[in-house]
N, C-alpha and C positions, 0 to 999 in steps of 0.2 A: 524549620526550613520550608519555604513555599515552593510550589511546583507550578511552572508556567509552561503549558504545552501549546506551541504554535504549529499549526498543521494546515495543509491544503490538499485539495483534490488533484489527482491525476498529474502530478508534477515529475515523478521519477527523479532524475538528477539534472534537470534542465535549468540550472542556475549557474552563475559565474564561479562559485567556489569549486564546482566540478568541471570547469572548463567549457561550459556551454557558451554559445555565441550570443549571449544576451547580457546586458549590464544589469547587475543586481547589487548595487553598492552597499545597501543595508545588510543584506545577507552575507556579503563579503566581509563586512565589519564584524558581524556576529561570528563568522568562521574564524576570524583572527583572535577571537576571545574564547574559542571553544576547542574541544577535540572534534575533529571532523572524521567520520567513518566513511572511507572510500568503498567499502564492501559490505554495506548493510542491505538486507533483503527482507521484503515483506513476506508474510505467510500465505498471501493469496493476492493475485493481481486483479482483484475485483473489490469494489468499495467496502461493503459491509463485512464480508469475511476478513478482509485485511485489517480493518479497524477492530474487529473482534479479537484477532490474534494479538494485536498490539496491546489492547486494553483489558484483556483477561489473562494474558500470558499463556494462552493455550492455543494450539492449532485450531483452525475454524471448525473442523469436524468434531473435535473434543468439546469446544464451546457450544456447538450446536447450530452455529449460524452459517448455513451452507449456501445462502443466497442473499439477495438484497432486502434490507429491512423494509423499504417502502413498497416492496412487492409481496410482503407477507411472511418473510422468514424472520426468525428471532432466536436469541440465545436460549439455551436450556435453563440457565440459572443466572439471573441478572445480579444476584448478590456477589458473584465472582468478578464483576466489573471493577476496574480500578477506582472509579468514583465511589461506589459503595464501600469498597475496602478503605479508602482514605477517609470517607465520612465516619466510618466506625472507629478510625484512629483519632478522631477529633478535628479533622480538617473541615474548613468551610469550602464548599465546592460550588463553582460557578462555570457556566457555559455561555459562550457568545458565538453565534454562527453555526457552522456545520457540525453535526454529528451524524453518524450513519449506522448506529448500532440498534436503534429503536425507532418506531414510528414517531413522527414529529409530535403527535398529541399524547405520547406516553413518556416523554423524556424525563420529567420529574418523577412520575410514578414508578417507572421501571429502572431508570439509571440512577435516580436519587440525587440529582443536582438540586442544591438548595436555591440557587439563583440562576435565572435566565436573563442575560444582559442584553441580548439582541437576537433577532430572528435568524432562522436558517436562510441562506442566500442560494439563488439558482446559478447555474453555470453562466459565467461571463458577467455576473452582476458586480461590476467594479464599484459602483456607488454604494451598493449594499454592504460590500466588504469594508469600504472606507467608513461608513457609518458605524459598523460594528467595531472597527478599530477605535473610533472615538469613544464608544461605550466601554471598551476594555481600558482605555486610558483613564476614563473617569473612575472606573472600579479601582485601578491601581492607586489612584490619588486619594481614595477614601481610607479612613483609619480601619485597621483590622486587629482584633484582639485574639485571633486564632490563626495558625498557619492556614494557608489557602491553597487549593488546587484550582487553577484557572485554565480552561480549554478554550482556545480561540481558533475556530475553523474557517478557512477561506475557500471560496468557490470560483474565483476569477480564472483559474486554470482548468476548469471543467467546461466541456462543451455545453452550450454554444459559445464560442469564444467572442470576446468583445471586439468591436470594430471601431476603434477610436483613432486610428491613423498614426499611432506613435512610432510604428516600425515600417520602414520602406521594404516591401517584399522583394525588390530587386537585389537586395544586398544581404540576404540571409541564406543559410544552407540548411535544408531540411535534415532532421536528425536521422541517422542510420536506423533502419534500412529503407528509408523512404526515398524514391527517385527524385531527382532535381528537375522540376518543371514549373511552369507558371502557377498551376493549381496548388502544388504542394508548397511552393514558396509563399503564396498568399496564406495558406493554412498555417505555416510555421510563423509567419509574421503576426498573425492573430493570436497564436499560442503565446508568443513572446510578449505581446501586449498584456495578456493575462498574468504572465510571470512578473512583468514589471509592476503591475498593479499590486500583486502579492508583496513584492519588495517594498513598495510604498507603505503598505499597511504594517509590515513588520517594522519598518523604520519608525513609524509613529509610536508603536508599542515599545520599542527599545528606548526611544527618547523618554517615554513616561517612566520606564523602569529606572533609567539613570536619574531622572529628576527626583524620584521618590526614594532613592537609595535602595531600591529592591535588588540591585546587583549583589548586595552584601548578604542577603538572606534568602536568595531564590535560586532554584535550579531552573534553567531555561533550556527547553528542548525544541528543536525545529526538525520536522519530518513531514512526510507525505504518505498517502496510502499505497501507491503503486506507480507504475509507469504511465506515460502520457497516452491520451486516447487516440492513438494512431494504429494502423494495422501492424501486427507482429509485436505489439507492446502491451497495452492494457488487455487483460484477460488472456495473456499468453505467459507460459512459464520460461520463456527466454529471459536472459538478464535484463533486456530492454523492458520487460513487463514487471519483474519482481525486484529489480534494483531500485533503491530509494535513497534519497538524501537523509542523513542523520547528523545533527550537530548537537553537542551537549556542552553547556556552559554552567559552571557552578563555582561558588567561592573557594579559592584555594586550589583550583585544579592545576596540578603540576604539569599537565599536558596542554595547557592553554596555547592556542595558536599552532597546533600540530595536526597532521593528518595521519591516520593509521590504516594499514592494510589488513587489520584483523578482521576475519570473517565474523559477521554477526547477523542476528535475526531480530526482527521486531519483537519476538518472544523475549528477548533479553532486556527490553526496556523496563518492564515492570519490576523484575528483581533488582535492576540497577538503581531505579528510583528508591526502592525500599532501602538498599544499603546506603545510598547517599543521604537519605532522610533519617537514617537511624531507626528504621522500622523492621519488625520481624516479617519476613516474606511469608505469604500464605502458602498452604501445602499444595495447592493445585497447580502451581507454576511449572511450566515445561521449559522455560529458558534458563539462562545462567547470567549472573551479574557481570557487567563489563568493567567493574571497578579495577580488577587486576591490570587490564589494558590501560584504563584511564590513569592509573597511578604508576605505570611503568614497571609493574611487578611481573608482567607476562606479555608476550607478543601476541598470543592467541588464547582464547578461552573455549573455542570449539573447532572441530575439524569437519563438520558437516551441518547442513541445515535443510529444511524441508519446506516445500510450498505446494499449493493445491488450488484447483478450481473444481467446483461441483456444478453450481448454478450461477449464471449471471442473468442476462435476459432469457437465455435458453439453457438447457441441460448440456454440459460439455465436461464430463468428469476426467480429470487428469491429475497426476501427482508427480513430484520430482524430488530428487535428492541432489544437493550441490555440495561438492567439496571445494577445496582451493583450486584444484586442477580440473576436475571432471564434473559434468552435469548429466544426469540420467532422467529422462522424462518418459512416462508411460501413460497411455490413454486407456480408459476403461469403458469403452462404448463401441457399439456396432457402427456408428457413423465414422467414416475414415477421412473426412474433410473437416475444415474449420466451420463452425456455425456462424453464418454471416451476421446475425443480430447481436452477437457478442462483441462485435467491433462497432464502436459508436459511429453514427453517421457524420460525414464531413467530406471535404474535397479529396483528401488523401485516400479515404475508403473508396470513393468513386473511381479514382485512378486504378486502384487494385481490382475493383470489380470488373471494370472494362477490360483489364488485362487477363481476366480469368482466374484470379487468385482463389476464389471460393469454389472453383470447379476442380481444383487439384487435390488428389488424395495425399494424406500424410502417413508415414509409417506408424505402426502401433507403438514402437519403442524408438527413442532417440538417445544417442550418446555423443557428447561433445567433449573435445579436449580444449579446455578454456585457455590454456597457455598458447597452443599453436593455432587455435581457431576461436579467438575471443568473441567473434560475431556469430558463432553458433550456426553455421550454415553447412558444415560437412558432417553428415551423420555417420558415425563410426560403429554403429550397433552391430554391423556384420563384418567388421574388420577382424580377421583371424588373430592379429597380434594383440587385440584388446579384449579378448573374450574373458580373461580373468578379471579385468577391470569391470566389465559389464556384469559379470556374475556377482562380484563383490557389491556393486551398487544395487543390484536387484535384492540382495540379501539385506542391505541396510534399509531400503525402502520397505520391504516386507516386514522387517523387524519393527520399524516405526509404526506401521499400520496395525500390527498385532498388539504392540504395547499400548497404543492409544485407541484401540477398538474402532478403527476406521470402518464406517459402514460399507465402503467399497470392497472390503474383504470378501463379501458374499456376492459380489457383482458377477464374477466370471463363472460360467457353467458350460457344459457340453450338451448340445441338443441331440435329438434322436438320430441325426445323420453323422454325428461325431464331430461336428464343427463347433469351435469355441464361440460362445455368445455371451452377452452381458445383460444382466438385470439392471433396472434403473432404481436408484435411490428415490423414493417418493418425495415429492414436495409437500409442504404443509397444506392442509385444507384451506381453500380460498386464496391460495397464493396465485400470483400472476406469472405465467411462464410462457414464453414464445415457443413456437414450434422450431425444431432445430434448423430447418432450412429456410425459415423466415428471413427476409433480407434485412429489415430495419427494426431496431428495438422501439422505434417511435410509432410503429404502425397502430392503427385503430380498427383494422379489419378483424372481426371475430375469427375468421378462418386462419389467422396467423397465430392464434393462441391455443394452447392445449386445454 
C-alpha cells in the first residue's frame, strides 16, 4: 500500500468541505471519497513543532522540536520520523515541496528521503507549487517496484499571500475572529487566492492518481500544519489555531463520503497509517489509531488531546488540554501579553496592532466551555460552578507533562519575595529568537533578537 501525503502551510480548515466561503472543488471531490474529520487538532499551532508532532507521532517537546527548523531548532532523534520508519520498512520515500522538520540542506541526510522531486516553495509562490504538482504527477506516472511514501507540501497559503486578483475582496467575509473592514477583506481575498491555488494543485495530483490507477493501492491524506496566519489563530491555542483539516481516503473505506465528529490529534495519523498499511507501529508513538472510527467500530478513540507552544519567532510557552466540551490553556512565562512577533505580519495584524491588541494582558489560565462558547471568548477559570472542571483539567495537563517529561515542569519557581516566577527553556545554541516584545518576525534589527 502506497501513502500519499498532501499538505499545506497555515490553512486551518479554510476550505469548502469545512464550510469556508471559498470554492475548492477538487478538495470537495476528495472529501466525498474520504472520511472527513471535523474535529482534528494539531499538536502545536506553529510550523515545525506541528509537523514534528504529526510525523513522529510524539508531542513536540517529546520529539525535541520546540521551535522552527529554519531558525536552528531540530528533532532529538531523526530516526523516529515517519520517513525513516517507512524507509526501514522497505518503502521508497519521495518529497516534493515544503517540509519543515529539518533545514533545507539536511533533508536527505536527516530525514532520509530517497528522492527530492522539487524545491521548497516560499509563501504565496503559486507557480512554484504548480511546478511541484507537475513533478508529483510525473513521479506518479513512473513505474514503482516498491510501495512508496510521497509527501507533497504546498506554500500558497503561507504569507506573503499571492496577489493575482482571482477573488473580489468586496464579497468575502473575514474568518472569525477578524473584524470586517476593507483591510481584512483584502487580506482574506488574498488568503482565498492561495487556498484556490492549493485546490488547483491537489486537483492535478488527484487526476494523476486516477489516471495511473493509484486509487486502488494508495492511502491518500490531506491535512495542514495549523490555523491560518491571522491574529488569534496561528501560534495560539484557541481552536482557530490548533483546528486543522484532515481527510483520509483509502481502498475499501466503509466510511467513504462521511464526516465524523470524533476527537482526534495529529498524533493519531502515524499509528493509523501503520494499521492501514499493515505495519507494526513503533514503540515511541503517543497517539492512537483512528481505524475503529474509520471502520465504524467506535464513535471515539480518545476523550482528550494536548497542544503546545514553546518557541515560534519568540519564546511564548503555553500548554493546553482539550476535551470534547472543555479547553484549558495555561501560560508558563512572566510575560502576560501576547508576543507580537509570533503573529505573522499582514493587514489583519496591523488592524489588531492599531487597536491595542498587543498591549492587553491575558490571564495565566483560561477555561472555555466549548459547547456554550465555541468561539472561546468567555474565560471561566474563576467561575465557582466550574472549579471541579478546572481542577480536573489541571490534573490532566500536569499528568501529561509528567508522563512525557515536559521541560516546562521545571519552569515555575518562587522568588525571594514569594512571587511565582518562570524560568525559560533554553533555545539551541546559534538558534534565531526574537525578543518577546519585538513587533515583527521579519525584522533585521539586531536589537530585536536575543
